[in-house]
N, C-alpha and C positions, 0 to 999 in steps of 0.2 A: 351431659352435665352442665348445669347453669353456673356461670361465673358470678361471683359475689358482686351485687350492685354497688356495695361500698368501694370495692376495688376499682370497678369501672368508673365510678364518680371521681375517685382520687386520681386515676390515670388521666381523665379528661381535664381536671383542674390543673394538674402538672403541665399538660400540653397547652393550656391556655395562658400560661405564664412564660412570656418570651425571655425572661431572665433565667429560666431553668431549662426550657426546651425550645428549639428553633425548628420550625417546619417538620420534616419527617425524622428529625434527630431524636435521640433518647428512646428508651423503651422500659416497660414494666412487665413483671411476670408474677403469677400466683401458682402455687403447687397444691395439688390434691393427691396425696399418696404418690403413685407413679406417674401421674399426669401433670404436666406443666402447661399452662396457657401463657403464651408469649406474644407480644405485639408482632404483627406481620411486617416484613420488610417493606419500606416505602410508605407505610401508613402513618398518619398523623395522630399522636396521642389525644389531641383535642377531640377527635371523633370517636373516642372510646364508648360513649353512651349511645350515640345515634347510629353507629355503624358496627358491623361485625368485623373487627380488625384483629382479633386474637386467634392464634392457631394452637390446637392441642397437640402436644408431643410427649413421647415416652421418655421421661427424665432419666430413668435407670439405664436405658439403652444409650443415651447420650453420654452419661457419666462413664459407662463401660468403654465407649468408643474413645473418650478422651484419655482415660487411664491406659488403654491398650495402644495409644498413638495411632488410631485409625486415621486414614487420609480424609475420610468424610464421616465424622461421628453423627451427622444428621441424616444419613442414608437410611430410609425405612423407619423413621421414628414418628411419622405422622399418625395420629390416632384415628383420624377420619379424613376422607377425601376433601380437598379444598383447593381452589385455584391460587390461594395465597401461599407465600413462602414465609417460613419463620424468620425472624430478625437475624441479621448478621451476628448479633451478640447472643444468640440462643445458647451457645456452648458456655459462655460466661455465666449466664443466669442459671443454667443447670448445675454448674460447678458450685455455686453458692448453696449452702445447706439450708438457708432460710426459706420460710414459706412465701414471704413477700420480698421481691427484689426491685429496687428502683435504680435505673441508670439515667442520669441527666448530664447536661452540659451547662452547668450554672455559670453565668457571667462572672459572678463574684469570685468563684473558685478558679475559673479559666485565667483570670487576671494574675493568679499566682502560678498556676500549672504551666504556663508558657515561659516562665522565667528560667534561666539557666540553672540557678541554685534553688529551684522550687522545693525539693524535698527537705532540705535543711531549714529553709525559711518557714515552711509550714510546720515542721517539727517544733521550732521555736514559738511560733504563733499559737499552736494548739496545745502545747505543753503536755499535760497529762492525758490528753485524748488519744485513744488507741486507733491506729490505722495501719494498713499495709500499703506499701508503695510499689507501683509498677512503672518502670521506665517506658517511654513511648515504644510501642511496637504495633504493627498493623492490627486493626480490629479483627474480630473473628477468632478462629482457632488458635492463631499465634498468641493473641492476647489471653485466651483462656489458659493455655499452658503456662504462660508467664505469671498469670494471676494465681494459678494453683500452687506454684512454687512460693510465691509471696505469702499466701495464706498458710502454707505449711510452717513458715517461719514465724508468723504472727497471726494467731487465731483472733479474728476481729470481725465486726459487723460493717467496717468501712474500708473501701478500696479507693485510693487516689490513683488515677491513671494519668501519668505525665503527658502533657500536651494533648489532653483528651477530655477527661471528665471525672465524674463521681459515681460510685456504686455503693449503695447501702442495702442492708438486709435486715429483716426483723420478723417477728412472729405474727404481726398483724399490721394493718394499714397505719393505724395511729402511731404505734411505737416506731415504725420505720420512718414515717415522715418526721417525727420528732428528732430522730437521729440525724437526718439530713439537715433539718433546720438548725440544730445545735451547731453543726459544723459550719454552715453558711453564715450564721450570725457572727461567728468569730472571724470570718474571712472578709467581712464587708469593707469596701473601700468607697470613699466619696468620689464620684466621677467629676471630671472637669465640666464647667458650664457648657451648655449647648451653644453651637455656633449658628449664625443666621445667614441666609443666602439672599441674593438678588434673584427672586424667582422668575421675574420677567426675562432677565438676561439669560438665565439657565434654560428657560423654556424656548427661547429663540435659538439657542445653540442646539438643543435637542431636536427641534423640528426639522433641522437639516439632515438628521441622521436616523429618523424614525425612532427616536428615544424620548423618554419623559423623565422629569425629576424623580428621584427615589421616593418611595412611598412614605417613609418615616423621616421626620425632620432630623433626628439624631444621626442618620446615615451621612448627612452632609458634613459632619465633623471630620470624617475621613479625609475630606478635601480641604477644609477650612482651618481645622485645628492643626497647628504646625507639628505637634508631637505625634499625633495620630498619623498624619500624612507621612512623616519620616519613617515610622515603623511599617507602614504599608509599602513604601517604596524601597525598603532595604531588602537585599537578596531577592527571593521570590515572594516575600511577604506572607507566606503560608505558615500558620502557627499550630493548626489542629486539623484533624481529618475531615470533618464536614465542611470546613472552609474550602478545602481542595475539591471535594466532591461536587459542591454546588456553585463555587465561584471560579473554578479552573486552576490550572497549574501555577499561575502567578497572579498577583494583583495588578489590575490594569490601571496604571497611574500615568497621568499626563501632566507635564509641567512646562510645556512649550508655549508658544505664542497663542493668544486667544483670538484666533480668526478661523473662519470656516475652512480655508485652504490648508492651513497647518494641521488642523484637527482631522481633516479628510485624509491627509497623507498618513497620519498616525493610524487611522482606521484601516487604510489599505495595507499598511505594513503588518498590522496585528490580525488581519482578516476580520470576520464578523465578531463583535464583542457583545456579551450579554450586559455589560455595564462599563462605565469609564469614570474614574475619579480624577476630576480636573482641579488641579491645585489652585486654591484660592477662590474657586467658583462654586463647586458642589459636585454631586454625583448624579450621573444620568444612567438610566436603566433601559434596555431595549424594550420596546412595546410588545415584543414577542417572548420575553423572558418568563420563566415559570415563577410562581409565588415564592419558591425556595430562595431565589436570588435576593429579593428584598429582605426576607427573614434572616438570611445569613449575613447580609451587609449590616443589618441592624445589630445582630449579635456582635459582629466584629467591631462596630463603632462603640458599642457598650463596653466591650473588653478593653479596647485601646484607651478609652476615656478614663479607665481606672489604672493605667500604667504610667508611672512617672517618667519624666525625661531621663534619658541616658541610662536606663536599666538594660541589662543584658538579656535578650530574648533567645529562646531556643527554637529557631525556625526549623520546619521540616526540611530535610535535604531534598534535592531534586529527585534522587532515587526513591526516597520514601513517598514522595508525591506521585511519581510514576507508578509505583506498586499499588497505590490506591486507585488511580484512574484507569489502569489497565486490568483491574480486577472485575471479573464477571459479576460478582455479588453486588458491587457498587454500580456497575452499569445497569443492572436490573433495577436497583433502587431508584435510579434517576428516571426510569421510564414510567414509574407509578405516578399517576396524577390524582 
């Protein structure tokens, strides 16, 4: 069965917009009767047109598995043999009755979703817009069960996932995108101005530790913008799942003396670091780090640049972060290149 070219083009366009999807995050699906095509775990949506990244699964079997509280609703649901694994969020997509489902991590919305009082604030902001709210819970089957309960209380095309992202469903690609855009247009915030670095100085520091300046200029605001740095350095600094998966169990922030000896001691204490946020100087990334690190750092910089000073954020607990990082499904996703 051939997947709609319109759907593949839409998926690629979503994946190319870093304000909606970052790296291997986000996923889309399309249903044909009992068959659902879902993005593969670890694949990048931007590759939807040029690579075969969608997996066909039996949606009726998955729904039955969810409703019967099967430990693994995805067991035996592949329609054809493939080395790819269905997305972690396959159960969530199957649960949605819509033909087209789009799950993104929009920067504009994340800047609301990570706030402690996000549900009430979004209700006030969106007024008459209908949506179902799901408090943060680990992605995958746990999220699917929580979403099922939320949808039973509020039959809607829009799901807000606390500390996570947005899910919208529709009958076709155009109407589904329109639903998403209507929501995001109401959530827009003006980001603080970009911060600038002394690139020569940052390069000199990085060369001592096999590191380079972060790929995108906005990333350096995590170190130079006082508000953003404060939020990075609080608690573990982790606000949403993909941040933990691709950046680690805590944000690596350094505010000590700017000399090679002091920074070297910090590195030795923290073991090998994929990146370091040096207060007042900029962000360095390991030359061996995957592309996901730069993508997620950019996402985090975009989110924090839209959050005002002294707002109360809902950081993931250490236990919630551990449950993400010790999860086989996420370990697998990190291995996909």
